[in-house]
Every structure is written in structure tokens, then in C-alpha cells.
N, C-alpha and C positions, 0 to 999 in steps of 0.2 A: 316424390319429386326431389326432395332434399337429398335423399340417399343417392339418386342418380347423379345429381350435380356434384356430390362429394366424390363419387366414383370417378367422374370425368376429371375433377381437380387432381386427384391422386395420380390418375393415369398420365395426365399431361405434365404433372410435376416430376414424374419419374423418368420422362423421356430424356431431358438434358443430362440427367445423372447417368442413365444407361449409356448414352452416347459417349459421355466423358470417360466412364469406366472402360468401355470397350476400346476407346482410342488409347487410353493409358496401357491397357493390356497388349494391344498391337505394338505400341511404341516400345514397351518393355521387351517383348519377344524379338522384334526386329533389331532394337537397339543392342540387346545383349548378344544376339547372333552376329551382328556386324562388328561388335567389339571383339568377340572371339575370333572372327575372321581377320580383322586388321591386326590384332595382336599376333596372330600366327604368321602373317605374310609380310609384315612391315620390315623395311630395311632402314638402316641408319645412314646418314650422309657421310661420305668420305672414308668410311672404314667398314669392316664386316660386322662390327659390334652393333646389335640391334637393341640392347638392353634399355637405353635411355628413351628411345621412342616408344617402346612397349610400355614402360612405366608411365610415360606421359599420357599415352592412350588410356591406360587404366585409370589414372587419376582424373582426367577430364571426362572420359566416357562413363566411368563408374559413378562419379559425382553427379553427372547429369541424369543418369538412370535412377539413382536414389532420390534425387530431387523430385522427379516425376512421381515415383511411388509414394514418397512422403506427402506430396501434394494431394494425392488421392486419399490417403489416410486422413488428412486434415479435413478434406471436403466431406468424407463419410463420417468423420468424428468417431473413429473406432481405433482400437489397438490391434496390431497383427497377432498378438499372443492372446488366445482365448482359452476358455475351459475345455474346448473340444480339441485344440491342436497343441496345447502346451507340452504334452508329453513328447510330441514329435520334434518340438523346438528345443526341448530341455538340453540335449547334448551340445547344440550350437551355443545356447545361452551360457551354459557353465564354462565351456571351453573359452569363449571370448571373454567372459567375466574374469576368469583366472588370469588370462594374458593381460587384460587391462590392469588388474591388480599388480602383476609383475612389472608392467611398464611404469605404473605410478610409484612403485618402490625402488625402481632402478636408478642408480646415480647418473647414468649416461643417457639422459633423455633426448638430447639434441642429436647425437649420433644414431640413436635407435628410432628416431621419429619416422623416417621414411618407411622402414619396415613395419612399424606399428600402424602407420596409415594404411598400408596394404591390408593388414589384418582387419581394420575397420571397414574398408571397402568390401573385402571378401565376405565379412559377416553380414553387412547390409544387403549385398546382392543375394546371399543365401536366403535371408529372410524374405526378400522380395520374390524370389523364385518359389519358395514354399507357400507364400501368401497368394500369388496371382497366376502362376503358370498353369496351363492346361495341356492336354494332349496336343491341341492345335499349336500352342506356343512352343512346345517341345519339338514339334515337326518343323517349325520355322527355324529354330536353333540348329536342328540337325542339317537342314539344307545349307545353312551358312557354314557349318563345320565341314560338310562334304566339299563345298566350294574351296575352303581353305586347304583341304587335303589334295584336291586336284592341282591347285597352284603350287603348293610346296612340294608335292610329290613329283610333278613333271619337272620342276626346276632341279629337284634332286637327281632325276635321270640325266638331265643335262650335265650335272657335275660328274656323274658316273661316266658318261660318254667322253668327257673332257680328258679322262685318263688315257684313252686310246686315240682320241682326235683332239689334240691340243688346240685351243682357240675356240672350241664350241661354246664354252662358258665365257661370255664376253664381259662379265662383271669384274670390277677391279679387285675384289677380294678372292678371286679364284685360287684354289690350291692352298689356302691358308693353313689347313690341317693336313696337308699332304694328300695321301690317298683317301682319307676319311672325308665323307660328305657331310654338309651341315645345312644346306638349302637356305631357308629364310630364318633360321633359328640361332645363328651365330656360334653354335657349339654342337658338335656331333651328338653329344649325350642329350642335349635339349631336344634336338630334332628327333632322336631315337625315341624319347619319351612321348613326343607328339604322335609318332607313328604307332607306338604300342597301343595307346588308348584309343586312337581313331580307328585302328584296324578292326576292333571288335564291334564298334558302332557300325562300320561298313558291313561286317559279316552279318550282324542282326538285321540290318536293312535289306541285305540280299536275301536272307531266308524269308523275310516278310514279303518282299516285292518280286523276287526272282528276276530283277533287272540285270541284264548281262553287263552293262557298263560298270556296275559295282564290283563284279568279278575282275574286270580290267583294272579298276582302281585298287582293289586289294592286291593284285599282282604288282602294281607299281609300288605300293607301300612295302611289300615284302622285299623287293629288290633294294629299295632305298634303305630299309632296316639293316640288311646284311652289310651294305657298304658304309654304314655309319661306324661299323666295327665297335659298337658299344656293347661290351660283354654283359653289363648289368641289365641293359634293355633287352638283350636276347633272353636272359633268364626271366625277366619280367613278362616278356611275350609268351614264353613257354608255360610259365605258371598260370598266366591268364587264359591260355588256351585250354589248360586242364580245367580251370574254373568254368569257362564258357561251355566246354563239352559236358562237364558234370551237371551243370544246371540245365542244359538243354536236354540231356538224356534223362535226367531224373524227373523233370517237370513237364515234358512234352509228350502228349499221348501219341501212341504209335511208335515211339522211339525207345520207350522204357525197356523193351525186350532186348535192345541192342546196347543197353547201358554199360554192361561189363566190357564189351568189345570197344566201345567208344572210349571209356575210361582207361582201358589198357593201352590203346593206341596213343592217347594223350600222355599217359605216363612214359611210354617209350620215347615219345617226342621230347618230353621234358629232360629225360636222361641224355638223349642225343645232343640237345642244345647245351646241356651242362658240360658235356665233353668238349663241344666246340668252343664254349667260353673258356674252358680250362686251357685248351691249346693256344688260343689267342692271348690269354693271361700269361702264359709262359713266354710268348714272344715279346710282350711288353710288360715285364714284371715290375718295371718302375712304377706304373700306376697302382699296382697292387700294394707295393711297399709304401707308397705315399698315403694310400687310404689307411693302411694298418697303423702307421705312426700317427696319423691325424685322429683316428678313432681312439688310440691310447691316450692322446693328449686331451681329447674331449671327455673321456672317462675320468681323467684327473680333475677336470672342472666339475664334474658331477659330484665327486667325493668331497670337494670343498664347499659345495652349496647344494646338498642333496634334496632339500624339501622345497624351497621357493625357487631355486635356480638363480641365474644371474639377470633375468629379465629379458623380455622379447626384444630382439634386435641388438643384443649386447655381445653376441658371439665374436664378431670381427674385432671388437674393442678389447675384449678380455683374453681371447685365445692366444695372442702372441706371448703372454706370460707363461703359457703351458706348452708351447710348441717344442717338439723334440728336436735336438740338434741334428739328428739324421736327415731331417727335411732339407737342411742346407746342403748336404752332400747330394741328395736326390735332385734338387732343383739346380744345383751347381752355381748358386749365388746366395749371398747372405740376406739381402734385402727382399726376401720372399714374402708374399702376401696370401693369406688364406682367410676367406670371409665366412666359410661354412664348413660343417663337420663331415661332409661327404657321406652322411647318413642322417636322414630326416629324424629318425627316432632318437639317435644320440643327441642331436641338436635340440630336439624338444626336451629331452631329459636335462641337458645342460642349462638351457635358458628358462625353461618353465618348471624345472624341478620334478621330483617323483610324482607329485600330485598332478602337475600339468601333463606329464607323459601318460599317466593313468587315464585322465580325461580324454586326451587325444586318442588313445587306443579304444576307449569306450565309444567315442564318436565314430571311428572307423568300423568297429564291430556293429554298432547300431545301424549304420547305413547298409552294410553288407547283409545283415540279418533281415532288415526291412525289405531289401530287394529280393532275397531268397524266399522269404515268407510270401511276398506278393506273387512270385512265380508259382509257388506251391498251391496257393489259394485258387489258381485258375483251373485246377483239375484237368489240365491238358487242353482246355478250350481257350486258346490264346487269341487275344485281340491286339490292336496296335499298341495299347498300353503295356502289354506283356512283352512285346518285342523290344520296345523302347527300354523297358526295365532291364531286360537281358543285356542289351548293348551297353547301357550307361553304367550298370552295376559292374560288369566286367571291365569296362574302361577305368572306373574308379579303383577297382582291385589292382589293375595293371600299374597305375600310378603309385599305389601303396607299396607294391613289391619292388618296382624299379628304384624307388627312392630309398631303399635299404642300402643302395650302393652309390647313390648320386645326390645332387643338390638341386635338381631342376624345380622341385616344389618351392624353393626359396626365390624363384624368379617368376615373373608375371606369365611367361609362356606356358608354364604348367600350373602354378599356384592358382590362377584364375579358374582353370578347368577343374581342379580339385574341389574348389568351393562350389562351383556350379553343378558338377556331377553329383556331389553329395546331396545337395538340396533337391536336384531333379529326382533322384532315386526315392527320396523320402516323399516328395510331392506326388509322384506317380502312384504311390502305394498307400496313401492315406485313405481312411475309410470314406465312404460316400458322403456321410454327413458333414465331413470337414473339407470336402472337395471344392465347395464353392463358398466364398466369403459372403456374409450377409450384406445385402445392399440396402442403403438407407436413402429414401427419396429426397431429392433436393427441390427447393422452391425455384421458380423462375427468377432471373435477376430483375431487381426493381428498376434499374437504370441500364438498359442495354447499351446505350452510347458509351458508358464507362468501360464496359467489356470490350467493345470494338476499339476504343482508344488504346486500351492496354495491349490489344493484339497488334495494332499498328506499331506501337512503341517496341514491343517485343520483336516483331519482324525486322524493324530497322536496326535494333541492337544486334540481332543475329547476322544481318548483312554486314554491319560494321565489323563485328568480331571476325567473321570469315575473311574479310578483306585484310584485317590486321594480321591474322595468322599467315595468310598468303604472302604478305609483305615481309614478315619476319623470316619465314622459311626461304624466301627468295634472297634475302640478305645473307642468311646462313649458307645457302648453297652457292652464293657468289664467291665464297672463299675456297670452293672446290674447283681446282683446275681440271677442265675436261680434256684429257689426253687420249681417250679411247671411246669406243662406242658405249661401253659399259658406264663410263663416267657421265656421258651425255644422258643415258637412261636414268641414272641416279638423280641428276640435276632436274630432268623433266619431271620425275616422280614427285619431287618436293616443291617444285614451282607450280 
């Protein structure tokens, strides 16, 4: 009798905990998915530049998601790093730890704080994904990402059509980069990076579901990618296509006999895209020269601080002392500003030192190896987890390749996805024994009225906060004169 009562007590005690943990998991999945969606499609008021609103979304949304996850950890009284998963988290921990040390030793902490804060949020979100995400959570994130691609991709087509039908694009920032399109990403290279990594998630989803609408979406992405005229993104896409085809042919049963043909076709495609990139580089050789001189200056920074680097977020402060005079001729004015090295690996080397670069490369290799090993372990019998692994591993690889020529990882529009994709690939391929965190039963609240009082106060606070944000955005947008339909669209979006 006593044993039966004890069993009932444990069962009833575990119910509120199970409900709370399940709610947190759903909130993290939808919260991170919507964060990725809004970061991808958000506009800024009064100009084409979306950087500030994307940074604000990351700071507010990322902090909120981390608060939910930390609340769950406190309730469960557990640490996210355990004896079973510490090897999978080790590259993330060491990479962030080294950058934290670099920031602590850097003399320009105030100027570097914003970028360091992004590192903190990326690191926290990566740990949360590795700790709590499941296949179902990843499916939710994928839905939100596909919605972002539809919105950004269709608007990209509108910008393409505007070249032949002037006035189709009603937004006030139309034609800012001439013939190059940028959609909702403020810069053609940033938009191109988004298209590169999303295209292979779409391709993997199509191979899994055979949904025809995904083929249409992939066609939209490819058209947009061409009209961004981003040479680095084209090379990143071609290299990722080789990786995607190689992984698919080597690990998928029934396809292995065609592996050589698929790999050869992908290699020819890579060469063709390389020629195309070379042709466009010759047409706009100024961008090639700019990158070459910027890389040379960044390498000079490395030579002066080869081990520790100059500290995370310090590049824009220290680089002007190393800038080559040829940049002034290229830019055609003296007061030029360069905040990043146009190469993620060079900037990692300059700001984090040789040790930091080595850890960064180790993190990348670890993620790619984990994804590849996970695909090989399926022995050709692929489930949804394998298809998600193929898509997100290739997407992560595409970001790494493209940012050999670009700086999009230094901005929220790509940096957030780099952190999330890295964690997702690791999470999807962790052994079964580490796939589910240990759940600790919770007792029922002794005073339920206290809990309900806190809920009411929290709800009222959220309503007040939402009203405050709406008021502030309305005041901000009031300074924007509505002279066209596009101006009215911007005003309505922020009000």
C-alpha cells in the first residue's frame, strides 16, 4: 500500500515538470525559428540598412530564449555539460573561452562590447540547441527558415523584375546597388550568403518529401543568387554542391553506384562557376583589389600580435593603423571606413591569434566530421534525422566557404545561422544515450496562489512592454516622411 502511494506521489509530482519542460522545448523551437525568420526578413526604417533592427532582434530575442533555457536548468537543478556530452560541447566551450580571455585582455572593451555580446548570445544559443533540441524542434526551425526564404526570395524576384519594369519594386531603397539585388538583407553579399546556405536545406527537404513547391522555391533561390552577382557566393554555392553531392552519393544506398558520375558532374559545375566568377571579377576588378589590399593589411596585424591577437571586436579600432594607402585610391576618398577583414579566417587570426584560429578551424572540422560520420552510420537507411543532417551540414559548409571572401558572418544575418547550424549538426548526431537530458521530478507548488499572482504580473508586464515598444516605434517612424507607397509600407510595418 505504501509503495502504491509512493508511486502515485512520484507520478503526480513529475507531471508539472514534464509539462513545464515540454513547454520550454516548444518555446525554444518556435522562439529560435521565429528569431531566424524575423532576422532574415526585417527591414529598417527610413533606409535600406537593416543592420540595427537585426542586432536588436538578436539581443532581445536571444536574451529571452536564453532566460527560458536557464530557468529550466535552474528548475531541474542540473548543468548542461555532463560526462556524456562534454566531448561534443568541448569545441564550443574552448572557442568561447579563448575569445572571452581575448576580450578580457583587450584594451578597447567599450568599442568591442557589442560584438562580444553577440559572441555570448551565439554561444548560449548553441548550448541551448545542443541541450534541448530534438528532430521535432529542428523540423519547426526548418519551417520558419523556409518561410523566410519564400519571403526574401519572392521580394528578390521583384527586385529582378524592377530592372525591366521600373516601378515594380515600390520600396524606397530600390536600386541602391544598381543591377545587384539584396532583398531584405541590405547587402547583395549578405543576401547571397542566405541563399547559399538555405538552398541546400531546401534541396534536402525536397529529396525527403518530394514536395514540388520546394523545387519552385529552389528555382527562385537560384535566380536570386545569380542576380546578386556575388562572386564569392557563387563559389561557395558550387563548393557546397560538390559537398552535398559527394555526401549524398557516398552515404545513400542505391546511389553509390553513380557516385563517380555525380562527383564528376559536381566537379564540372564547380569549374564552370569558377570561370563565371572570374569573368565577373574581371568586370569589377575594384572589389578584387580592395580585398587583396585589405587582406595584406590584416596579415600585417597578425604579424604584430601572432599568438593572442588583438581581441574580439577590436578589428575596426586597430585596422586603420594598418590600412594600405592604395585603399584611398580605390575608394576615391580619404575618410574610408573598413570594419572587417573581408575574410573570416584572417579576421579570426588577427583578433583571436594563432591559437584562436586553430580552435575556430577545429570547431568547423568537428562539426563537419560529426555530420559526415552521422550520415555514414546510417548505412544507407536514412530517416528524417539523416536528411536534416545532410541539409544543415551542407548549409554550414557553404557559410564557411563563402566567408573566405566575405564578412557576412560578422553580421547577425549570417552569424546567428552559423552558430545555430553548428549546434544542430552536433545535436542531430549525438549518441542515443545523450539524446535526451535527464529529467528531475518537481514537487507541486505549496502555495498555488503565489504562482497565479506571478503569472498575472508577468502578463501585465508583457502587455505594458509591448505597448511601450509600439509607442517608441511609432515615434521613430513619425520622422519618416511618407512620399510613396513604399514609404507607407515601411511606416505601417513599424507601427
